[in-house]
N, C-alpha and C positions, 0 to 999 in steps of 0.2 A: 390324277392317274397317270403312269409314266408313256411316255410317247413313246408309239412303238416305232423302231428303225424300219424305216422303207428297205425297199429290197432292189439291189444293184440294178436291175431292167427298171424297175421305175425312179431309178434317180436317173438313168441315162436321159428318159424322157422328161422330165419333170425337175429335176434336182438345180437347186443354183437359183433359180427365177421364182417367185411366188406373188402373183399380179394380183395387183388390188383391185378393189369393186372399180372397175371403168376404165383399167391398163391393158395395156396389150397381152395378149396372151402368149406369143412369140419375143422372145428376148429381141429388144430392139437395137439397131443401131445407133450407139450415142457418137453418130460422126461428128466429132467436136473437139477441138484442142483444149478450148477452156469454158468454166462453169460459174457463173454470175451468181454475186455475194452481193445482200445490202448496203453491209459496213465495212471497216477496215479490221475491227476487233474478229468478226468473224474468220476472215482470211487471215489473220496472223496466226489465230488459234489452229487452223491447220497448219500451218508452217510449223508451228511451235510442236506438233503431233499432239497437241490438249485435246483436241476432237477428230474424229473420222468423217473423210467426207471427201469430194471429188471437187480439185480446181486447177488443175493441169493434165492432161493425159497421158503424159510421160511418166506420173508417179501412179494414177489410177484411174480408171474409166469404168464407168457403170456395166458396159457389155464384157469389157474383158474381165469384171468380179463378178459378174454373173456366173460365167464358164470357169472361170478358175476354183469358185465355191463347187460346182459341180463338180470337177476335178478331185476337189478336197474329199466331197463327201463319199466320191466312190470308191478312194484308196482309205477313208477312216480317218483322216488327216484332220488337224488341228487351224491349216490353212493353207492357202497356194495362190503362187504368181505365175500370169504368163510370159513366156519370153518370146524373143522372134523368131528362133530354133531351137530345133535341141542342145546344139551345141552351146546355144548361150546359157540354157536352163543348167546346164553342165559345169559352165565355166562360173557361175551363179555359185551355184548349190556348194562348190571347193570355194572360190574367194572370196565369201561371206564368214570363213571361220579360218581361212588360213591369209599370211600375209608375207611380205618378203622377209626370209630366216626360217620358214615353216617348211614340214614335210607331211607326206601322205602316204597311202599304199594303196596300190589298185591292184585288183588283177590284171594277169593278162590276155583273157579272154575279155577282149572289149572291143567296141567297132574303132576302126583304123584314123577316124578323125578324133575322137577322143583319146586314143592313143597319143596322137601328136600334140595335140591339147595339153594333156599332163606333158609329156616327154620333152618337148619341145618349146612351146609357147610361154608355158608356168614357167620353165624353168628361169625363159627369160625375164619374167616377175620376180626373180628369189625364192620360188618355191618348187621344190624337189620332190621328186615322187619315185617310189620304188616299185617296181610291178614283181607281181609275186605267181608264182601257179598256184591256182584257186584248187586244186584235189591235194595241194601239199595238206600234210597233216600242219596242228593247228600250232603246234612247236617249232616248227619250219619256218610257217607265215610270220609267227609272231618274232623271229628275229631279226625280221626285215623293220621293225618298230624302235624308235629313237625318242628319246625325252623331249624333241622337239614334232612330233607328229600330230597331224590335227584330225587324220580322217581314213578310215578305209573306204574302200570303192569297189563296187559291182555290178555287173549288170547278170538280171535275173535269167534269160538266157541270152547266151552269148550270139553277139552280130560280127561274121555268118558264122560261126562255126557251131552254133544251136547244142551247147553245153549248157545243162541247168547248174546253177548255183546252189551249193548248200548254205541259205540264208542265215539258219540257226548255227549254224558253224561260223558264219563270220560275226555275227553278233555277238557269240560269245566271245569274240577275238580282240573288237573291238572295247566292248564295254570293258573286257578286263584290262584295258592299258589306258581307258577314259576317254575313247575319241565317240562318235559315231558311226555306223554304218550307213552310207548313202547308197542307194541302188537303184538305178538307171531299169525302169521296167516296163520301157515302150513293147516290148516284143508280146508279152502276156498280156498287158493292160492288167486294171483291178478285174476284169471280168473274171479272168482265169487265174490271178495270182495277187495278193493285198500284202507285200513284203511288212508291212506296220505288225501284223498280226505274230511273224514270226523272228521280231525284232530289230527290225531296220528303225534306223531315226527319221530319215531323210528320203525322199523318193523324186528323180527325176522322168521326166519325158520329152520324146522326142514326139510330138503331137501329129508330125506330118505324117505318120507315119498311120498304125490300124485307127487312133482315135479320130484323126480327118477322116483316114477311107476312102479319098475320090481324088487322093493327088492335087488339090485348089490349094493349100495355102501350106507354108513353112511355118513351123512354130513349135516352140514348147512349155514346159511348165515345172515349176519347182513346188513339192509340198512336203508341208513339213509334219510329222507325228505329232509334237508339243510332246513328247515322252522322257527327251533328253535334258538332263539339268546341266545349264549350262556352268551353274558356278559351284558345282557337286562335283560335276564331270561324271555322273552314272545315270543310265537307262533306268527310269522309275515307270517302265511300262510292266506288263503281265511277265513277261518272260525273264528279266533279270535284276536282281536285286543288288548287282554289285557295288561298292564303297570306295572312294578311291580318297588317299590320305588326303588333308587339308593344304600341304605344300601344293597341288596342284591346283589348289582353285580359280587361279588366273591363267589356265589353259587357255582361255578363250576373251581374254581382253577386249575384242573388237565388241563381245555380248555384254561383259561385267564390270569394263570401266567407263568414265565419261567419254561420250561424244563428243567434243571442241563445237563440231560442227551443230549439235542442238543445245546448245547453251551448257554441255555437262551432264546431259540427262545417259542415263546407264538403261540399255535395253529389258534386262533381266530385270532393273526393280522397277519398272516403269510398266512393262507389258507381260510380264510372268511368261506363261505357255508362247504367247505369238511374240516374244523378243527375237527368236531367228528370223521369222517372216516380216516382222517392221523396218530390223535394220536391211533386212534381203530388198525391201521395197523404198526406204525412205533414205537409204543410204546410197547401195549399190544401182539402182534402177533410178535414181535421182542423178548419180554421175556419170554413169554409162548408157542408159536410154536406151536400152533393147528390148525396147516394148513392139507387142504385134498390134499392127490397127484393129479398130474396133470391125470393122469388115472380116479381115482374118478371122478373129474371132467365132464374128457369127457364124462364119461357114463352120469353124470348127464346132461349133456348138448343134448344129447341124447333121455333122458324122457323129457326134456323141449320141444322139438321139437315137439311132439305130446301132450299136457298139456291139452290144448284148446279142443282137442278132445275127450280125455278120461274122463276131469271132468264132460263133458255133459254126458257119459255114466253111469259115476258111479253117478250122483244126478238122471238120469232116474230110475235106477236101484233100488236104495234106497227108493225113491219114491214109488216104487211098493212092494217092500219087507215091508215098513212101515205100507203102507193101509193092505197088507196082515194080518200083526201081531195085525194091531189094530183090525180087525174084527173076530180073534180067541180066543172063549171061555178061552183055556189055558194058554193066554196072560194075566198078571195083567196090565202092563201098557207099554206105547211105548213114545220114546222123539226122536221127526224128526221134525226140525222147520217146513218141507216141510207139514205136516200135519194141517188144517184148525184151530183144536182143539187144538192144543200144545201150550203152555204157550208163547212159543217164534215166534210163527207164524205172530205176526204183525211187530215185530223189524227183521226177517229176510226177509219180504217183503220191509222193508226199506233200509237194506244193501246188501243184498244177493236175489236181484229180480230173478235174474237169475240159483237159483238153490245153494243149499250151500256148502254140502261135500257126500259122499257114508257112516259116518256112523250113524249107528244107536245104540241106546241105548233102552234095554226095560228089562222086568223083567216076571219070569214066575210065575204062582201060584204057590202055596209049598215052599220051603224052599232052602237052599242053596244046598244042594246035589241037588233037582232038575234040578237047573240051570247046574250043573254039568255033572248028565246025557243026558240033552237036547246034551251037546257040546260035548260030548263022542259017540254019535250015528251019527253023523254028518259025512257024506263021502266025499262031494265034498267041503266042508266048513272046511278048516284047523284050528287049534289049534297052534297058532306061537304068539310068542313077535314082533308081527308087526303089524299096521295097513297102511292103507289109500295106496295100492297098486293093481296091477291091479287084482290079485286073491283074491278071498274072502276068509275073514279069521274071527278068533272068539276069545275073549279072555273074562275070569272073572277078572274084574278089584282088587277086594279084594282078589282075591286069587293070585295074578299076580305082574301085574305093581303096584297095588297101597299098595301091604302086608306089607310096612314096615310103613304104618300108623296106628295110632290106632281108635277104632271105632270112638272116638270120633273126630277125623279129617277128618276120610272117611265122618263121615255125614256131618260136616261142608264143603268140597268141593263135597256134593250133590252124593256122591258115596254109593248105599247101597248095604248089602250083595248080593241082588240077582242081581243085576246090569248085564248083558251081552254085553260087546261090539261087536257089528257085523259089519265089514267094508266089504260092498257090493260092489264087485269087477265089471269086465267088461265083464262075463261070460255070457252066453243065461240068459235072466233072467226066463226063464221055469225051466231049470237047476236047480237055485239057490232056486226058489220056489220050486221044488220039493224036495229038499236035508232038505232044512226047517221045509217041511212037513211032510217025513218019518221022523225026529229027533223027533218030536212033539210026535209022536206015534199016 
Protein backbone atom coordinates (compact mmCIF):
# COMPACT_ATOMS: atom_id res chain seq x y z
CA UNK A 1 0.00 0.00 0.00
CA UNK A 2 1.38 3.42 -1.01
CA UNK A 3 2.37 5.62 1.91
CA UNK A 4 0.06 8.63 2.17
CA UNK A 5 1.74 12.04 2.08
CA UNK A 6 1.23 13.88 5.36
CA UNK A 7 -0.37 17.31 5.40
CA UNK A 8 1.84 20.35 6.00
CA UNK A 9 0.31 21.00 9.42
CA UNK A 10 1.25 17.48 10.53
CA UNK A 11 4.76 17.86 9.13
CA UNK A 12 5.17 21.11 11.07
CA UNK A 13 4.46 19.27 14.31
CA UNK A 14 6.01 15.83 13.72
CA UNK A 15 8.17 15.96 10.58
CA UNK A 16 11.88 15.15 10.67
CA UNK A 17 11.91 13.19 13.92
CA UNK A 18 10.45 9.71 14.42
CA UNK A 19 11.43 8.49 17.90
CA UNK A 20 11.90 4.78 18.39
CA UNK A 21 10.63 2.84 21.38
CA UNK A 22 11.77 4.56 24.56
CA UNK A 23 13.34 7.56 22.79
CA UNK A 24 12.42 11.21 23.53
CA UNK A 25 9.22 12.42 21.90
CA UNK A 26 10.75 15.90 21.50
CA UNK A 27 13.84 16.36 19.30
CA UNK A 28 16.78 16.32 21.75
CA UNK A 29 19.56 18.88 21.77
CA UNK A 30 22.70 16.95 20.86
CA UNK A 31 25.03 19.55 22.34
CA UNK A 32 28.22 17.77 21.38
CA UNK A 33 30.98 18.59 18.93
CA UNK A 34 32.04 14.97 18.43
CA UNK A 35 30.64 11.45 18.22
CA UNK A 36 32.38 8.24 19.34
CA UNK A 37 33.12 5.19 17.17
CA UNK A 38 34.61 1.84 18.14
CA UNK A 39 37.23 1.54 15.40
CA UNK A 40 39.20 3.63 12.93
CA UNK A 41 37.66 2.03 9.83
CA UNK A 42 34.18 3.28 10.71
CA UNK A 43 35.51 6.80 11.15
CA UNK A 44 37.51 6.58 7.90
CA UNK A 45 34.41 5.53 5.96
CA UNK A 46 32.59 8.59 7.25
CA UNK A 47 35.41 10.92 6.18
CA UNK A 48 35.46 9.28 2.73
CA UNK A 49 31.66 9.69 2.36
CA UNK A 50 31.27 5.93 2.02
CA UNK A 51 28.82 5.88 4.92
CA UNK A 52 26.46 8.44 6.41
CA UNK A 53 26.59 9.33 10.07
CA UNK A 54 27.83 11.84 12.61
CA UNK A 55 31.43 12.48 13.51
CA UNK A 56 31.79 16.25 13.87
CA UNK A 57 29.02 18.80 14.31
CA UNK A 58 30.46 21.19 11.72
CA UNK A 59 29.40 18.68 9.08
CA UNK A 60 26.36 17.12 10.67
CA UNK A 61 24.52 16.89 13.99
CA UNK A 62 21.42 14.84 14.84
CA UNK A 63 19.44 17.87 16.08
CA UNK A 64 20.32 19.94 13.04
CA UNK A 65 19.59 17.07 10.68
CA UNK A 66 16.14 16.43 12.18
CA UNK A 67 15.14 20.07 11.74
CA UNK A 68 16.60 20.27 8.23
CA UNK A 69 14.67 17.12 7.31
CA UNK A 70 11.46 18.73 8.55
CA UNK A 71 12.02 21.79 6.36
CA UNK A 72 12.87 19.59 3.36
CA UNK A 73 9.61 17.70 3.88
CA UNK A 74 7.63 20.94 4.15
CA UNK A 75 9.11 22.20 0.88
CA UNK A 76 8.79 18.82 -0.85
CA UNK A 77 12.56 18.68 -1.36
CA UNK A 78 15.07 15.87 -1.60
CA UNK A 79 17.33 17.22 1.15
CA UNK A 80 18.21 20.30 3.20
CA UNK A 81 21.03 21.84 5.21
CA UNK A 82 20.78 24.37 8.03
CA UNK A 83 23.10 27.37 8.09
CA UNK A 84 23.95 29.98 10.69
CA UNK A 85 21.91 32.73 8.96
CA UNK A 86 19.77 33.46 5.93
CA UNK A 87 22.69 35.35 4.42
CA UNK A 88 24.83 32.22 4.77
CA UNK A 89 22.07 30.16 3.11
CA UNK A 90 22.03 32.39 0.02
CA UNK A 91 25.83 32.47 -0.12
CA UNK A 92 26.12 28.68 0.10
CA UNK A 93 23.33 28.11 -2.43
CA UNK A 94 25.12 30.18 -5.07
CA UNK A 95 28.73 29.34 -4.18
CA UNK A 96 27.94 25.62 -4.42
CA UNK A 97 27.56 25.97 -8.21
CA UNK A 98 29.54 29.15 -8.96
CA UNK A 99 33.28 29.75 -8.81
CA UNK A 100 35.69 32.47 -9.92
CA UNK A 101 34.93 33.44 -13.51
CA UNK A 102 31.26 32.47 -13.31
CA UNK A 103 28.15 34.62 -13.57
CA UNK A 104 24.52 34.47 -12.44
CA UNK A 105 21.38 36.57 -12.86
CA UNK A 106 19.20 37.90 -10.05
CA UNK A 107 16.10 40.00 -9.68
CA UNK A 108 16.60 43.54 -8.40
CA UNK A 109 13.64 42.91 -6.08
CA UNK A 110 15.61 41.25 -3.28
CA UNK A 111 16.63 42.00 0.28
CA UNK A 112 19.33 44.68 0.57
CA UNK A 113 21.76 42.39 2.35
CA UNK A 114 21.42 39.80 -0.42
CA UNK A 115 21.85 42.50 -3.06
CA UNK A 116 25.10 43.62 -1.42
CA UNK A 117 26.29 40.00 -1.10
CA UNK A 118 25.74 39.45 -4.81
CA UNK A 119 26.86 42.85 -6.10
CA UNK A 120 29.90 43.45 -3.89
CA UNK A 121 31.14 40.47 -1.88
CA UNK A 122 30.77 37.73 -4.50
CA UNK A 123 32.32 40.04 -7.06
CA UNK A 124 35.45 40.12 -4.87
CA UNK A 125 35.52 36.33 -5.23
CA UNK A 126 35.38 36.60 -9.02
CA UNK A 127 31.67 35.80 -9.35
CA UNK A 128 29.66 38.37 -11.31
CA UNK A 129 25.92 39.06 -11.02
CA UNK A 130 23.61 40.89 -13.41
CA UNK A 131 20.42 42.30 -11.89
CA UNK A 132 17.18 42.35 -13.89
CA UNK A 133 13.69 43.73 -13.50
CA UNK A 134 11.62 40.65 -12.66
CA UNK A 135 8.59 42.13 -14.42
CA UNK A 136 10.46 42.52 -17.73
CA UNK A 137 9.68 40.17 -20.60
CA UNK A 138 11.28 36.76 -20.88
CA UNK A 139 13.22 37.96 -23.90
CA UNK A 140 14.62 40.97 -22.07
CA UNK A 141 15.64 38.94 -19.00
CA UNK A 142 17.21 36.30 -21.26
CA UNK A 143 19.53 38.94 -22.71
CA UNK A 144 21.26 39.12 -19.31
CA UNK A 145 22.47 35.50 -19.65
CA UNK A 146 25.99 34.64 -20.75
CA UNK A 147 27.77 31.39 -21.65
CA UNK A 148 29.17 31.29 -18.07
CA UNK A 149 25.83 31.98 -16.36
CA UNK A 150 25.14 29.35 -13.69
CA UNK A 151 21.81 30.29 -12.03
CA UNK A 152 18.80 32.60 -11.86
CA UNK A 153 17.77 33.97 -8.43
CA UNK A 154 14.63 35.62 -7.07
CA UNK A 155 12.45 36.03 -3.97
CA UNK A 156 8.91 34.65 -3.86
CA UNK A 157 7.78 37.85 -2.11
CA UNK A 158 10.35 40.63 -2.23
CA UNK A 159 11.72 42.21 0.93
CA UNK A 160 10.76 45.00 1.50
CA UNK A 161 8.74 45.81 -1.63
CA UNK A 162 6.22 42.95 -1.19
CA UNK A 163 6.18 42.19 -4.92
CA UNK A 164 5.23 38.67 -6.00
CA UNK A 165 7.56 36.80 -8.35
CA UNK A 166 6.19 34.98 -11.40
CA UNK A 167 7.96 31.72 -10.52
CA UNK A 168 6.89 29.80 -13.62
CA UNK A 169 8.21 32.56 -15.88
CA UNK A 170 11.54 32.60 -14.06
CA UNK A 171 11.70 28.80 -14.21
CA UNK A 172 11.14 28.81 -17.98
CA UNK A 173 13.90 31.37 -18.45
CA UNK A 174 16.37 29.54 -16.23
CA UNK A 175 15.76 26.12 -17.76
CA UNK A 176 15.89 27.44 -21.33
CA UNK A 177 19.48 28.46 -20.53
CA UNK A 178 20.32 25.19 -18.80
CA UNK A 179 20.63 26.61 -15.28
CA UNK A 180 18.69 26.10 -12.03
CA UNK A 181 16.21 28.54 -10.53
CA UNK A 182 17.05 29.48 -6.94
CA UNK A 183 14.20 30.99 -4.91
CA UNK A 184 14.33 32.67 -1.49
CA UNK A 185 11.01 31.58 0.03
CA UNK A 186 11.42 33.28 3.41
CA UNK A 187 8.30 35.44 3.49
CA UNK A 188 5.54 33.02 2.42
CA UNK A 189 7.24 29.90 3.89
CA UNK A 190 6.18 26.51 2.45
CA UNK A 191 2.85 26.94 4.25
CA UNK A 192 1.77 29.53 1.68
CA UNK A 193 3.97 28.66 -1.31
CA UNK A 194 6.08 25.68 -2.39
CA UNK A 195 8.25 26.93 -5.26
CA UNK A 196 9.31 23.41 -6.33
CA UNK A 197 5.75 22.84 -7.48
CA UNK A 198 6.17 25.74 -9.92
CA UNK A 199 9.51 24.69 -11.40
CA UNK A 200 12.09 26.07 -8.95
CA UNK A 201 15.14 23.87 -8.27
CA UNK A 202 16.67 25.20 -5.05
CA UNK A 203 14.98 27.06 -2.20
CA UNK A 204 16.57 29.14 0.55
CA UNK A 205 15.20 30.53 3.79
CA UNK A 206 16.14 32.92 6.50
CA UNK A 207 14.75 30.73 9.28
CA UNK A 208 15.25 33.74 11.57
CA UNK A 209 11.91 35.01 10.28
CA UNK A 210 8.54 33.22 10.28
CA UNK A 211 9.97 29.72 10.70
CA UNK A 212 11.41 30.65 14.08
CA UNK A 213 8.65 33.19 14.61
CA UNK A 214 9.78 34.42 18.02
CA UNK A 215 13.05 36.30 17.32
CA UNK A 216 15.08 33.84 19.40
CA UNK A 217 17.72 32.62 16.92
CA UNK A 218 19.42 33.57 13.68
CA UNK A 219 19.50 30.82 11.06
CA UNK A 220 19.04 29.79 7.46
CA UNK A 221 18.37 26.77 5.31
CA UNK A 222 19.08 25.53 1.77
CA UNK A 223 16.70 22.97 0.25
CA UNK A 224 17.28 21.05 -2.99
CA UNK A 225 14.41 19.66 -5.03
CA UNK A 226 16.58 16.94 -6.56
CA UNK A 227 14.96 17.78 -9.92
CA UNK A 228 17.88 19.42 -11.73
CA UNK A 229 20.11 17.10 -13.72
CA UNK A 230 23.55 18.65 -13.26
CA UNK A 231 25.11 16.42 -15.92
CA UNK A 232 22.55 17.11 -18.62
CA UNK A 233 21.69 20.63 -17.40
CA UNK A 234 17.95 20.05 -17.51
CA UNK A 235 15.12 20.31 -15.02
CA UNK A 236 13.52 16.87 -14.81
CA UNK A 237 10.51 17.79 -12.69
CA UNK A 238 6.88 17.98 -13.70
CA UNK A 239 7.03 21.47 -15.23
CA UNK A 240 9.99 21.24 -17.62
CA UNK A 241 11.54 18.84 -20.10
CA UNK A 242 13.99 21.21 -21.79
CA UNK A 243 17.12 19.43 -22.98
CA UNK A 244 20.44 21.23 -23.34
CA UNK A 245 23.01 20.30 -25.97
CA UNK A 246 25.90 18.00 -24.88
CA UNK A 247 28.41 20.86 -25.22
CA UNK A 248 27.16 22.18 -21.88
CA UNK A 249 27.31 18.88 -19.98
CA UNK A 250 30.23 20.15 -17.85
CA UNK A 251 28.53 23.43 -17.03
CA UNK A 252 28.77 22.51 -13.34
CA UNK A 253 32.22 20.94 -12.95
CA UNK A 254 32.13 21.14 -9.17
CA UNK A 255 29.39 18.52 -9.26
CA UNK A 256 30.27 16.53 -12.39
CA UNK A 257 34.06 16.25 -12.28
CA UNK A 258 36.35 14.62 -9.65
CA UNK A 259 36.78 16.35 -6.28
CA UNK A 260 40.45 16.06 -5.32
CA UNK A 261 39.62 16.58 -1.65
CA UNK A 262 37.67 13.30 -1.67
CA UNK A 263 40.09 11.13 -3.70
CA UNK A 264 38.50 11.98 -7.04
CA UNK A 265 34.88 11.36 -6.04
CA UNK A 266 32.29 12.71 -8.52
CA UNK A 267 29.19 13.89 -6.68
CA UNK A 268 26.67 13.24 -9.45
CA UNK A 269 27.98 9.70 -9.95
CA UNK A 270 28.19 8.84 -6.27
CA UNK A 271 25.04 10.53 -4.93
CA UNK A 272 22.60 11.07 -7.81
CA UNK A 273 19.75 13.33 -6.71
CA UNK A 274 21.63 14.16 -3.51
CA UNK A 275 24.73 15.42 -5.37
CA UNK A 276 24.05 19.11 -4.74
CA UNK A 277 23.24 18.63 -1.03
CA UNK A 278 26.19 16.30 -0.43
CA UNK A 279 28.66 18.75 -1.96
CA UNK A 280 27.06 21.59 0.00
CA UNK A 281 27.59 19.77 3.29
CA UNK A 282 30.74 17.72 2.70
CA UNK A 283 32.73 20.39 0.89
CA UNK A 284 31.42 23.90 1.60
CA UNK A 285 30.26 23.43 5.19
CA UNK A 286 33.41 21.41 5.89
CA UNK A 287 35.59 24.30 4.69
CA UNK A 288 33.55 27.38 5.66
CA UNK A 289 31.72 26.15 8.75
CA UNK A 290 28.66 28.44 8.94
CA UNK A 291 26.69 26.04 11.11
CA UNK A 292 23.90 26.81 13.57
CA UNK A 293 24.34 25.53 17.09
CA UNK A 294 22.20 22.48 17.97
CA UNK A 295 20.42 24.62 20.56
CA UNK A 296 19.47 27.16 17.89
CA UNK A 297 18.13 24.32 15.75
CA UNK A 298 16.10 23.16 18.75
CA UNK A 299 14.58 26.64 19.12
CA UNK A 300 13.86 26.76 15.40
CA UNK A 301 12.02 23.46 15.65
CA UNK A 302 9.76 24.84 18.38
CA UNK A 303 8.82 27.65 16.00
CA UNK A 304 8.18 25.27 13.12
CA UNK A 305 5.68 23.32 15.22
CA UNK A 306 3.26 26.28 15.14
CA UNK A 307 4.18 27.74 11.75
CA UNK A 308 0.94 26.66 10.09
CA UNK A 309 -1.11 28.32 12.81
CA UNK A 310 0.87 31.55 12.97
CA UNK A 311 1.00 32.14 9.21
CA UNK A 312 -2.79 32.13 8.99
CA UNK A 313 -3.03 34.76 11.77
CA UNK A 314 -0.25 36.89 10.27
CA UNK A 315 -2.04 36.96 6.91
CA UNK A 316 -5.44 37.67 8.47
CA UNK A 317 -4.09 40.59 10.50
CA UNK A 318 -2.03 41.98 7.61
CA UNK A 319 -5.08 41.95 5.34
CA UNK A 320 -6.99 44.06 7.88
CA UNK A 321 -4.07 46.47 8.23
CA UNK A 322 -3.63 46.81 4.46
CA UNK A 323 -7.35 47.53 3.99
CA UNK A 324 -7.26 50.11 6.80
CA UNK A 325 -4.24 51.89 5.32
CA UNK A 326 -5.71 51.76 1.82
CA UNK A 327 -8.73 53.77 3.00
CA UNK A 328 -6.84 56.40 5.04
CA UNK A 329 -6.36 59.77 3.31
CA UNK A 330 -2.96 60.25 4.97
CA UNK A 331 -1.55 57.18 3.23
CA UNK A 332 -0.10 57.72 -0.25
CA UNK A 333 0.12 54.09 -1.36
CA UNK A 334 -0.01 50.48 -0.10
CA UNK A 335 1.61 47.33 -1.49
CA UNK A 336 -0.01 44.14 -0.25
CA UNK A 337 -0.94 41.41 -2.70
CA UNK A 338 -4.12 40.58 -0.79
CA UNK A 339 -5.68 43.85 -1.95
CA UNK A 340 -7.77 43.34 -5.11
CA UNK A 341 -6.28 46.46 -6.77
CA UNK A 342 -2.66 45.54 -5.98
CA UNK A 343 -0.57 45.06 -9.15
CA UNK A 344 0.51 41.63 -7.92
CA UNK A 345 -2.90 40.40 -6.81
CA UNK A 346 -3.32 38.07 -9.81
CA UNK A 347 0.09 36.46 -9.23
CA UNK A 348 -0.75 36.08 -5.55
CA UNK A 349 -4.02 34.35 -6.43
CA UNK A 350 -2.00 31.90 -8.51
CA UNK A 351 1.00 31.23 -6.25
CA UNK A 352 -0.34 32.25 -2.82
CA UNK A 353 -4.05 31.41 -2.77
CA UNK A 354 -4.09 30.89 1.01
CA UNK A 355 -2.37 34.19 1.80
CA UNK A 356 1.07 35.70 1.31
CA UNK A 357 2.66 36.87 4.57
CA UNK A 358 2.29 39.47 7.30
CA UNK A 359 4.47 42.16 5.73
CA UNK A 360 2.85 45.31 4.33
CA UNK A 361 4.76 48.04 2.46
CA UNK A 362 3.27 51.53 2.36
CA UNK A 363 4.12 55.22 2.14
CA UNK A 364 2.65 58.30 3.80
CA UNK A 365 1.82 61.57 2.12
CA UNK A 366 4.67 63.95 2.88
CA UNK A 367 8.39 63.33 2.95
CA UNK A 368 10.91 61.07 4.67
CA UNK A 369 10.45 63.03 7.91
CA UNK A 370 6.73 62.18 7.84
CA UNK A 371 7.54 58.47 7.84
CA UNK A 372 10.01 58.91 10.70
CA UNK A 373 7.48 60.87 12.82
CA UNK A 374 4.90 58.14 12.29
CA UNK A 375 7.27 55.37 13.37
CA UNK A 376 8.51 57.31 16.39
CA UNK A 377 4.89 57.75 17.53
CA UNK A 378 4.08 54.02 17.59
CA UNK A 379 3.66 52.47 21.03
CA UNK A 380 2.71 48.81 20.53
CA UNK A 381 4.56 48.33 17.24
CA UNK A 382 8.33 48.46 17.80
CA UNK A 383 11.12 49.84 15.60
CA UNK A 384 13.53 46.90 15.29
CA UNK A 385 15.99 45.50 12.75
CA UNK A 386 13.83 42.49 12.19
CA UNK A 387 10.76 41.30 10.35
CA UNK A 388 8.33 38.40 10.40
CA UNK A 389 7.96 37.30 13.99
CA UNK A 390 5.03 37.12 16.40
CA UNK A 391 5.38 40.77 17.48
CA UNK A 392 4.43 43.63 15.20
CA UNK A 393 7.42 45.71 14.14
CA UNK A 394 8.31 48.45 11.68
CA UNK A 395 11.34 49.66 9.76
CA UNK A 396 12.28 52.38 7.28
CA UNK A 397 14.46 50.46 4.77
CA UNK A 398 16.03 53.51 3.10
CA UNK A 399 17.36 54.61 6.51
CA UNK A 400 18.08 51.18 7.95
CA UNK A 401 18.44 47.81 6.16
CA UNK A 402 19.08 49.27 2.70
CA UNK A 403 21.07 52.38 3.63
CA UNK A 404 24.16 50.95 1.91
CA UNK A 405 22.41 51.27 -1.47
CA UNK A 406 22.57 54.41 -3.59
CA UNK A 407 19.36 56.26 -4.52
CA UNK A 408 19.59 54.73 -8.00
CA UNK A 409 19.98 51.21 -6.56
CA UNK A 410 17.06 51.87 -4.21
CA UNK A 411 14.87 52.84 -7.16
CA UNK A 412 15.98 49.77 -9.12
CA UNK A 413 15.01 47.61 -6.14
CA UNK A 414 11.61 49.30 -5.93
CA UNK A 415 12.38 51.01 -2.62
CA UNK A 416 11.09 54.56 -2.37
CA UNK A 417 12.47 56.97 0.27
CA UNK A 418 9.06 56.97 1.97
CA UNK A 419 8.64 53.16 2.02
CA UNK A 420 7.69 51.83 5.45
CA UNK A 421 7.94 48.07 6.03
CA UNK A 422 5.33 47.02 8.56
CA UNK A 423 5.54 43.45 9.82
CA UNK A 424 2.12 42.67 11.24
CA UNK A 425 2.28 40.28 14.19
CA UNK A 426 -0.26 37.96 15.78
CA UNK A 427 -1.51 40.34 18.48
CA UNK A 428 -5.18 41.33 18.61
CA UNK A 429 -6.00 43.20 15.42
CA UNK A 430 -7.89 45.95 17.27
CA UNK A 431 -4.80 46.80 19.31
CA UNK A 432 -2.63 46.88 16.18
CA UNK A 433 -5.05 49.17 14.34
CA UNK A 434 -5.43 51.44 17.38
CA UNK A 435 -1.66 51.93 17.49
CA UNK A 436 -1.45 52.76 13.78
CA UNK A 437 -4.42 55.14 14.10
CA UNK A 438 -2.92 57.12 16.97
CA UNK A 439 0.52 57.26 15.31
CA UNK A 440 -1.03 58.71 12.17
CA UNK A 441 -2.35 61.50 14.36
